N, C-alpha and C positions, 0 to 999 in steps of 0.2 A: 531730582529725587535722589536721595542718598540710599544706597543699598547696604543693608546690615547683614550680620551673620544669620539672622532669622530668615531673611529673604533668600540667602544662598541655601540654607537648609530646606526651605520650602521648595525651591527650584529643584534641588537634588532629589527630594522625595517624589516630586511630580515626574521627574525623568525616570526614576526607578519604577514607579507605577506604570508608566508607558512601556517600559521594557518588559515588565511582567505580562502586560496585555498583549503585546506584539510577539513575544518570545515563542509561544506555541506555533504560531503561523510561520515564523522564520525557521524554527526547527523542522517543521514539515517540509518547507522548501529546500532546506539544506540536505535533508535525508531523503528527498524524493527518489523513489525507485521506479515509479511509474505514474501514470495519469489516467484518471477515470475518463473514458471516452463517451459512454452512453449509460443512461439510467432509465429503466422502465419500472414504474410502480414504486414500491417502498424499498429503498436500499439505504442501509445505514453503514457508516464508516466509524469504527471504534478505534480510538488512539489513546492508550493509557486509560485514564478515568473518564475520558470524554467520548460521547457517542452522539453523532450528528448525521442528518440526512446527507447522502452523497449527491454531488452534482457534477456534471461534465466539467472537466478542467481541474477538479480537486486532485491533490497529490495523493499517491499511495506510498507509504513508507514501510520500512521494516517494522515488524511486530504489530502492524495494523490488522484488524479483523474486519471482514466485509460480511454483512448480513443482508440477505434478500428475503422479502416477504412472499406471501402467496401471489401468484400471477405477476411476479417481479423478476427482473434480471438486470445485470450490469456487465459492461465490458471495459477492460482497461488494458493499456499497453505499457510494457516495461521499457526501461531505457535501452535494452539491447534489441528491441523489436519484437520480443515475445508478446503474443496476444492471448489474453485470458478472458473468457466469458463465464459468468456465474449464473446458473439457472435459479428457478424459484425455490423458496424454502431452503436456502443454502447458508452455510457459514464456512468461511475460508480464512485461514490465518496466513499472512505473508510473513513466514517465520524468519527468513533471512534473504538478502539479496546483495551481492557484491559484484560490481562490474567495473572493469577498467577499460574504457572505450579505446584508448590508444593501443592497447595490446589485444583487445577483444577477448579478454579472459575474465573469469569470475565464477560465481556459484549462485545457486538459488535453491531455497527450500520452502515448500508450501505445505500446509496441512489442511486438507479438505475434511472438515468436521462432519458436515452433513450436506445433502443435496447433490448438485451436479456442477460440473465445469467442463469447458472445452479449452484445450491448451494447444496453441500453435507456436512452435519454437521460433526463437529469434537467433541471434548470433551465438549466444551461450549454448543452446541446444545443438546447433550445427557444428560448432567448433569443439565443445567440451560436454557432450551429452552425459558423461559420467558425473559431472558436477551439478546436475539438477536432480533434486529429490522431491517427490510428492508423496506425502503420508496421508493415510486415512486411519480411522480407528482400528482397522484390522490388517492393513498391509502398507508396504512401502513400495512405490512405483519407481523404477528406474527408466529414464528416457532413452529410447532407442529409435523412435520414429519422429516425425515432425508435426503430426496433427492427430490428436486423440481426444476422446470424451471419457470422463470418469464420473461414476455415480456412486454415492454412498447412501444406503437405506438405513 
């Protein structure tokens, strides 16, 4: 069979469509800052214009929003070992996360919009607590301990 220019164009178009389909998943893997460890009830992971149910093993990336419904909760672990649990009826933005594992340096910013969360620091909180910031609609929390609970009404 002789391949023509039309065949090459069709192949190129098919490859491009595959790239567009796989691209969001690859971007999430490349920008993975953490991993969902457990999900109870209704938990949604919002990334850009996409909102989907969260499942254990799903990546958490910068600028993701995590929503929990009534009687629902989730827990995820960050790359530095930080553990974050989100309670029922909560909304949390992973505003930013930078971590250099070889130097064990970086920063983290989280915005708890509503609900509750438990935060157990990993290497960033132990080595550079001043580089972790948690915001709520009414306050900004600086990290000085290793384990705390925060609730927004």
